N, C-alpha and C positions, 0 to 999 in steps of 0.2 A: 157399266166396270165390267173390263174381262176378267174373269175366273182364274184363280190362282192353280197352278199345276202341284199336285201333289206329288214328292218326290218319294220312289220306293226307296226304303230302309231294310237291311237284312239283320236279323236276328242271331245272333252268333249261337252254335249250337251247346249245348250244354254237357259237362262230361270235362274230362280232362284232353289236353292236347297231343299230339303227336308230333313231333318232333324228327320220330325216327326217319322219315323220308326224306329231309334234310340235310345235305350235304355239310360236313364238319372240316374244318380248314386247320391243318395244326399250325401254330406259329406263337406267338410273341402273346404271354397272356393264353392260352389254349394248348395245354399240354396234351400229348395222346393219351385216348383214353384209359388204355391198358395201365399205363405208370400212374394214372391219377391216385392221392390220396383218398380212399377208398372212408366214406362218411361214419365214422361212429371207432375207426380205427385210426390209433396214434402213428404216427411216421418215424417214430423212433421206439420202436417197444421195449428197448433195453434201456431207456432211459439217458439222461446224462452221464455219461463218465466221472466217477468220483477222482477228487484230484489225489495224486499219489504224494503222501508226506515224504518230503524229503528228509535224509538222513543229518541227524547233528554233526556235524565233523567240525570241531574247534579249531584245527589247522585249517579248514580253508577259507573259516571266516577270519582268521587271523592272515594267511597270506593276500584276502583281498582286501582288507585295512591297509596293508602294507604296500601294496599296488596303488594305492587312491593317488589322484593326482594332487597336488599341494597349492595350496591360493593363497595368496599372501597379497591384502591389500585389496579382495577383491578380483584377482587377475590369479590368470591359473601361470604356474611356472614349472619349468622343462624337468621338474623331481620327482618322484613319488616318495612319500610318506616317510619309507623307511632309509630310502638313501639319503634323505632331507637330515633325520635324527643321527648317522652315523656322520654324514659332515658335519653335524656340530659336535658330537663326541669325538671328532680327530682334532677338530680344531681348539675344544677346550682340553685336552690333552697335550697337543701341541702348544699349548698357553702354559703348561704346568700345572694342571689341576689332576691330583692321582687318583682321584676316583673313577673321571672319564677314563684315565690312561689303564684304570685295570678292566674296566669295561671292555675297552678295544683287544685288550690281550686275551680277556674271554673268547670274545667275537670270534678273533683271530683265529685262535685254537678251534672252533666247532665250523668254521666257515671256510677257513684256507687250506691247502692240501690239496692230491688227486683224491684222496681217503673222503674228504671232506665235500668233496663237488659234486660227487656221483656222478647218475646217468644226466646229459642233457636231454632237450628237449629241440628236435630236426621240425622244420618248416621247410615247404617245399614250395617251391615256386616256377610254374611251367610257362619258362619265357621263349620266344622263336628261336629255329634254329641261327645262328651266326650274333643272336644278342645277348651280349653280356650282362643285362640291366632287366629288372623286369619295365614291360611297356608301359610309357605313360599314357593315360587316355584323357582324351578332352574332356572337360566342365567337370563341374563340383561334382564329387563322387562322397558316397558316405562313409564315413570310416568304421571299419571294423572295429569288435572289440577288441583290443588287444590280448595274447595271450597272458598269463599271471607269471610275473617274475620272481623266483625265489629270493630268502632275505639274505642270502649267502652269497649270491650274484651282486646282489645290490651293494652288499658290503666290499666285497673284492674291487666292483667297480670304483667306488669312492678311493677304496685303497692305491688305486693305481693314477687319482686325478693329480694334478699337480699343486701344490700348497707352495708356502713359503716359511722357511725358518731363520732368523737374524737376515731378512731381505735375501736369502738365497732360494730362487726355485727348486724343489725336487719335487718327488711324491708324497702323500699325504703320509704314507708308510714308512718312509727314510726319514721324513722330519718328526714322527711319532718315537720311531725307534732313538733316534737322536735325543729328543726332549727327554726321553728316559734315562739317557745317560748320563746327561747333565744331571735330572733329577736323583741319581743314584748317588752321587757325589755327595750329597746332603742328606738322604733320605734314605734309611736304612728298609722302610717298606718298598722303597724304589728300588732298591737293588736287587731285594727279592725278586722283584717284578721282573728285572733284567735278568735274572737268574731263569728264570721262567720262560723268557723269551728265549732265552739261548736252547734251552732246554726242548721247546715244543720246534723251533726250526733251527736247527742244528747247520744248516748249508751244506755245502757241496764236500767241503774239505772232511777227508777221514779223520776219526775222532784220533788215531795213535799219532807216535812221533814219528817226523820228517827222517826218514833213514837216507843218506846221501850215499851213492856209489860211484868210484871213479870206472870209468870205461874210456876204452880207445876210440880212435875215428871207424879203424876199421871196421870194431864192433857195434859201434851206433847205426853205421851204413848198412848193418846186416838187416 
């Protein structure tokens, strides 16, 4: 029988291997040696930053609730919560509810007029030269969170909206004032409310008596 040939085997050298002579390529999963995390040292020595406690602002919370969208039967309506409340108050006042009419009166004193409106917030939209409307981008876009609207702005918006009184279309404010007039003929409290309305909103006519002067045509043309 032929003799089996013995294969030569190599015995690995004892001790740690030296990889310093091997080439090191920087790439995915192989960061540069100089910027590696060192063993035994944290990559974030300062630790996780602490959360800042937000200041408690009751007005900010109230305004956020005023600006919540209204859900009716699970469907979102194009009204804010405060706007729908003002609409209901105007409707009840126009129907003859004195308590709702009183609330509308106090709200009008607080929210109407240049002094009550206060400063406005400006929003700038950059459009191309010669374009008078914001450009529309194709595709579905993610809606940005709208800026909050004040309760006074929502009240004035509802007061300008059209409603009906005795089948006649007019603004909600005009319908409200006319209803208070009708209530004032039968109710002393409504009469006092009407007087408060006159005092709060005197209109453009001067409070004094009207004085008439007779002048010639020549003087009128001067």
